[in-house]
Every structure is written in structure tokens, then in C-alpha cells.
DSSP file (Angstrom, degrees, kcal/mol; ACC not computed):
  #  RESIDUE AA STRUCTURE BP1 BP2  ACC     N-H-->O    O-->H-N    N-H-->O    O-->H-N    TCO  KAPPA ALPHA  PHI   PSI    X-CA   Y-CA   Z-CA
    1    1 A M              0   0    0      0, 0.0     2,-0.4     0, 0.0    13,-0.2   0.000 360.0 360.0 360.0 141.8  -10.3  -65.8   14.4
    2    2 A T  E     -A   13   0A   0     11,-2.0    11,-2.3     2,-0.0     2,-0.5  -0.964 360.0-162.5-121.8 131.9  -13.1  -64.6   16.6
    3    3 A T  E     -A   12   0A   0     -2,-0.4     2,-0.4     9,-0.2     9,-0.2  -0.968   8.2-174.0-115.3 128.7  -14.1  -66.0   20.0
    4    4 A T  E     -A   11   0A   0      7,-2.8     7,-3.3    -2,-0.5     2,-0.5  -0.963  11.0-150.8-121.0 136.0  -17.5  -65.1   21.4
    5    5 A T  E     -A   10   0A   0     -2,-0.4     2,-0.5     5,-0.2     5,-0.2  -0.941  12.3-178.1-113.6 124.7  -18.6  -66.1   24.9
    6    6 A Y  E >   -A    9   0A   0      3,-2.5     3,-1.9    -2,-0.5     2,-0.5  -0.953  68.8 -48.9-118.1 106.6  -22.3  -66.8   25.7
    7    7 A G  T 3  S-     0   0    0     -2,-0.5    -2,-0.0     1,-0.3     0, 0.0  -0.535 121.3 -24.0  67.1-120.1  -22.7  -67.6   29.3
    8    8 A H  T 3  S+     0   0    0     -2,-0.5     2,-0.5    -3,-0.1    -1,-0.3   0.429 120.5  89.2-103.3   0.9  -20.1  -70.3   30.1
    9    9 A K  E <   -A    6   0A   0     -3,-1.9    -3,-2.5     2,-0.0     2,-0.4  -0.840  63.0-150.5-105.7 132.4  -19.7  -71.6   26.6
   10   10 A A  E     -A    5   0A   0     -2,-0.5     2,-0.4    -5,-0.2    -5,-0.2  -0.849   7.6-159.7-102.9 136.1  -17.2  -70.1   24.2
   11   11 A T  E     -A    4   0A   0     -7,-3.3    -7,-2.8    -2,-0.4     2,-0.4  -0.957   4.7-161.5-115.3 130.4  -17.8  -70.3   20.4
   12   12 A T  E     -A    3   0A   0     -2,-0.4     2,-0.4    -9,-0.2    -9,-0.2  -0.944   6.3-173.7-117.4 132.3  -15.0  -69.9   17.9
   13   13 A T  E     -A    2   0A   0    -11,-2.3   -11,-2.0    -2,-0.4     2,-0.3  -0.939  15.2-139.9-122.5 147.8  -15.4  -69.0   14.2
   14   14 A S        -     0   0    0     -2,-0.4     4,-0.2   -13,-0.2    -2,-0.0  -0.812   6.4-155.6-104.3 144.7  -12.7  -69.0   11.6
   15   15 A S     >  +     0   0    0     -2,-0.3     4,-2.4     1,-0.2     5,-0.2   0.259  67.3 106.0 -99.7  11.9  -12.3  -66.4    8.9
   16   16 A R  H  > S+     0   0    0      1,-0.2     4,-3.1     2,-0.2     5,-0.3   0.923  75.8  50.8 -58.3 -49.0  -10.4  -68.7    6.6
   17   17 A P  H  > S+     0   0    0      0, 0.0     4,-2.0     0, 0.0    -1,-0.2   0.894 113.8  46.5 -59.4 -35.7  -13.3  -69.3    4.1
   18   18 A V  H  > S+     0   0    0      2,-0.2     4,-2.5    -4,-0.2    -2,-0.2   0.927 114.1  45.8 -69.5 -44.7  -13.8  -65.6    3.8
   19   19 A S  H  X S+     0   0    0     -4,-2.4     4,-2.0     2,-0.2    -1,-0.2   0.863 113.3  51.5 -68.2 -35.7  -10.1  -64.8    3.4
   20   20 A S  H  X S+     0   0    0     -4,-3.1     4,-2.1    -5,-0.2    -1,-0.2   0.905 111.3  47.1 -66.3 -40.9   -9.8  -67.7    0.9
   21   21 A F  H  X S+     0   0    0     -4,-2.0     4,-2.0    -5,-0.3    -2,-0.2   0.914 113.1  47.8 -67.6 -42.3  -12.8  -66.4   -1.2
   22   22 A L  H  X S+     0   0    0     -4,-2.5     4,-2.3     1,-0.2    -1,-0.2   0.842 110.3  54.1 -66.9 -32.8  -11.4  -62.8   -1.1
   23   23 A G  H  X S+     0   0    0     -4,-2.0     4,-2.5     2,-0.2    -1,-0.2   0.895 107.4  49.8 -65.4 -40.2   -8.0  -64.2   -2.1
   24   24 A K  H  X S+     0   0    0     -4,-2.1     4,-2.5     2,-0.2     5,-0.2   0.924 111.3  48.9 -66.4 -41.6   -9.5  -65.9   -5.1
   25   25 A I  H  X S+     0   0    0     -4,-2.0     4,-2.5     2,-0.2    -2,-0.2   0.912 111.1  49.6 -62.2 -41.9  -11.3  -62.7   -6.2
   26   26 A A  H  X S+     0   0    0     -4,-2.3     4,-2.6     2,-0.2    -2,-0.2   0.922 111.9  48.7 -63.4 -43.8   -8.1  -60.7   -5.8
   27   27 A N  H  X S+     0   0    0     -4,-2.5     4,-2.5     2,-0.2    -2,-0.2   0.931 112.1  48.3 -63.3 -46.4   -6.1  -63.3   -7.9
   28   28 A R  H  X S+     0   0    0     -4,-2.5     4,-2.5     2,-0.2    -1,-0.2   0.907 112.1  49.1 -60.8 -42.3   -8.8  -63.3  -10.6
   29   29 A F  H  X S+     0   0    0     -4,-2.5     4,-2.6     2,-0.2    -2,-0.2   0.937 111.6  49.2 -65.2 -45.0   -8.9  -59.5  -10.7
   30   30 A G  H  X S+     0   0    0     -4,-2.6     4,-2.2     1,-0.2    -2,-0.2   0.883 111.8  49.3 -60.9 -39.4   -5.1  -59.4  -11.0
   31   31 A D  H  X S+     0   0    0     -4,-2.5     4,-2.6     2,-0.2     5,-0.2   0.902 110.4  50.9 -65.3 -43.2   -5.2  -62.0  -13.8
   32   32 A Y  H  X S+     0   0    0     -4,-2.5     4,-2.7     2,-0.2    -2,-0.2   0.927 111.0  48.1 -58.7 -47.2   -7.8  -59.9  -15.6
   33   33 A V  H  X S+     0   0    0     -4,-2.6     4,-2.3     1,-0.2    -2,-0.2   0.921 113.1  47.5 -60.2 -45.0   -5.7  -56.7  -15.3
   34   34 A T  H  X S+     0   0    0     -4,-2.2     4,-2.1    -5,-0.2    -1,-0.2   0.921 113.1  47.2 -65.8 -42.8   -2.6  -58.5  -16.6
   35   35 A R  H  X S+     0   0    0     -4,-2.6     4,-2.7     2,-0.2     5,-0.2   0.902 111.2  52.5 -65.3 -41.7   -4.4  -60.1  -19.6
   36   36 A S  H  X S+     0   0    0     -4,-2.7     4,-2.3    -5,-0.2    -1,-0.2   0.918 109.7  48.3 -60.1 -42.8   -6.1  -56.8  -20.5
   37   37 A R  H  X S+     0   0    0     -4,-2.3     4,-2.5     2,-0.2    -1,-0.2   0.904 111.5  49.3 -64.2 -41.9   -2.8  -55.0  -20.5
   38   38 A I  H  X S+     0   0    0     -4,-2.1     4,-2.6     2,-0.2     5,-0.2   0.918 110.9  50.4 -61.7 -44.3   -1.2  -57.7  -22.7
   39   39 A E  H  X S+     0   0    0     -4,-2.7     4,-2.3     1,-0.2    -2,-0.2   0.920 111.0  49.2 -61.4 -43.9   -4.1  -57.6  -25.1
   40   40 A R  H  X S+     0   0    0     -4,-2.3     4,-1.3    -5,-0.2    -1,-0.2   0.921 111.2  49.5 -58.0 -45.8   -3.8  -53.8  -25.4
   41   41 A Q  H  < S+     0   0    0     -4,-2.5     4,-0.5     1,-0.2     3,-0.4   0.912 111.8  47.1 -61.6 -44.3   -0.1  -54.1  -26.0
   42   42 A L  H >< S+     0   0    0     -4,-2.6     3,-1.1     1,-0.2    -1,-0.2   0.863 107.3  56.8 -65.8 -36.3   -0.4  -56.7  -28.7
   43   43 A E  H 3< S+     0   0    0     -4,-2.3    -1,-0.2     1,-0.2    -2,-0.2   0.800 101.7  58.6 -65.8 -26.6   -3.2  -54.7  -30.4
   44   44 A Q  T 3< S+     0   0    0     -4,-1.3    -1,-0.2    -3,-0.4    -2,-0.2   0.645  88.3  93.2 -78.8 -13.7   -0.8  -51.7  -30.6
   45   45 A L  S <  S-     0   0    0     -3,-1.1     2,-0.1    -4,-0.5    -3,-0.0  -0.516  80.5-117.9 -79.1 147.3    1.8  -53.8  -32.7
   46   46 A D     >  -     0   0    0     -2,-0.2     4,-2.1     1,-0.1     3,-0.3  -0.360  30.5-101.5 -78.4 166.1    1.6  -53.6  -36.4
   47   47 A D  H  > S+     0   0    0      1,-0.2     4,-2.5     2,-0.2     5,-0.2   0.851 120.0  56.5 -60.2 -36.3    0.9  -56.7  -38.5
   48   48 A R  H  > S+     0   0    0      2,-0.2     4,-1.8     1,-0.2    -1,-0.2   0.930 108.3  46.7 -62.7 -43.6    4.5  -57.2  -39.4
   49   49 A L  H  > S+     0   0    0     -3,-0.3     4,-1.1     2,-0.2    -1,-0.2   0.902 110.8  52.6 -64.3 -40.3    5.6  -57.3  -35.8
   50   50 A L  H ><>S+     0   0    0     -4,-2.1     5,-2.7     1,-0.2     3,-0.8   0.930 108.3  51.3 -63.0 -43.0    2.8  -59.7  -35.0
   51   51 A L  H ><5S+     0   0    0     -4,-2.5     3,-1.6     1,-0.2    -1,-0.2   0.878 102.3  60.6 -59.0 -37.2    4.0  -62.0  -37.8
   52   52 A D  H 3<5S+     0   0    0     -4,-1.8    -1,-0.2     1,-0.3    -2,-0.2   0.801 109.1  42.3 -63.2 -28.1    7.5  -61.9  -36.4
   53   53 A I  T <<5S-     0   0    0     -4,-1.1    -1,-0.3    -3,-0.8    -2,-0.2   0.258 124.9-103.2-104.7  14.7    6.3  -63.4  -33.2
   54   54 A G  T < 5S+     0   0    0     -3,-1.6     2,-0.3     1,-0.2    -3,-0.2   0.769  80.6 117.3  80.2  27.9    4.0  -65.9  -35.0
   55   55 A M      < -     0   0    0     -5,-2.7     2,-0.3    -6,-0.1    -1,-0.2  -0.910  50.0-148.1-126.1 151.6    0.6  -64.3  -34.5
   56   56 A K    >>  -     0   0    0     -2,-0.3     3,-2.1     1,-0.1     4,-0.6  -0.841  35.2-111.7-109.5 156.0   -2.1  -62.7  -36.7
   57   57 A R  G >4 S+     0   0    0     -2,-0.3     3,-1.0     1,-0.3     4,-0.4   0.852 119.3  58.6 -55.4 -36.0   -4.2  -59.9  -35.4
   58   58 A S  G 34 S+     0   0    0      1,-0.2     4,-0.4     2,-0.1    -1,-0.3   0.649 100.9  58.8 -71.2 -12.8   -7.2  -62.2  -35.4
   59   59 A D  G <> S+     0   0    0     -3,-2.1     4,-2.9     1,-0.1     5,-0.3   0.619  80.7  87.2 -88.1 -14.6   -5.3  -64.5  -32.9
   60   60 A I  H <X S+     0   0    0     -3,-1.0     4,-2.4    -4,-0.6     5,-0.3   0.916  88.0  45.0 -56.9 -50.6   -4.7  -62.0  -30.2
   61   61 A R  H  > S+     0   0    0     -4,-0.4     4,-2.7     1,-0.2     5,-0.4   0.920 116.2  47.1 -61.1 -44.5   -7.9  -62.4  -28.2
   62   62 A R  H  > S+     0   0    0     -4,-0.4     4,-2.0     1,-0.2    -1,-0.2   0.916 113.6  48.5 -63.1 -42.5   -7.7  -66.3  -28.4
   63   63 A M  H  < S+     0   0    0     -4,-2.9    -1,-0.2     2,-0.2    -2,-0.2   0.847 118.0  39.2 -67.3 -35.3   -4.1  -66.2  -27.4
   64   64 A V  H  < S+     0   0    0     -4,-2.4    -2,-0.2    -5,-0.3    -3,-0.2   0.927 129.6  26.8 -79.9 -47.5   -4.6  -63.9  -24.4
   65   65 A W  H  < S-     0   0    0     -4,-2.7    -3,-0.2    -5,-0.3    -2,-0.2   0.634  96.5-129.2 -97.0 -14.2   -7.9  -65.2  -23.0
   66   66 A G     <        0   0    0     -4,-2.0    -4,-0.2    -5,-0.4    -3,-0.1   0.709 360.0 360.0  75.2  21.8   -7.7  -68.8  -24.2
   67   67 A N              0   0    0     -6,-0.4    -5,-0.2    -5,-0.1    -4,-0.1   0.450 360.0 360.0 -92.7 360.0  -11.1  -68.8  -25.8
């Protein structure tokens, strides 16, 4: 919180909207990093292992990203 005084009147501004915005960006970035790592790891599995967990290679992107 910042307080600025002009003459006899004090003005207060809150940094919550900025911190909330930055928090959302950080969360989305963290989600992106996690999903990218999962996708990479699944891509490294062979087809037999993917079938063991009930997936086909063509399902990986949809399962990770939800598209």
C-alpha cells in the first residue's frame, strides 16, 4: 500500500490488483511448465507403455492440454 500526501489531503492506493494480476500470470506459467514437462515425459514412453496406462500416442496432447 502506498500513501501519498498532497497539501493536507492523503491519497491511498492499493497494489492488490497488480499483485493479483501477477499472481495469475505466475500460476499460468507454472501450469504451462508442468503440462509441458508431462507431455515431454509421455512422448518418451513407447506405445506399449502408453497402452498400459490406457492412452494412444495421438491422445497425449489432448489429455495434457485438454483440447
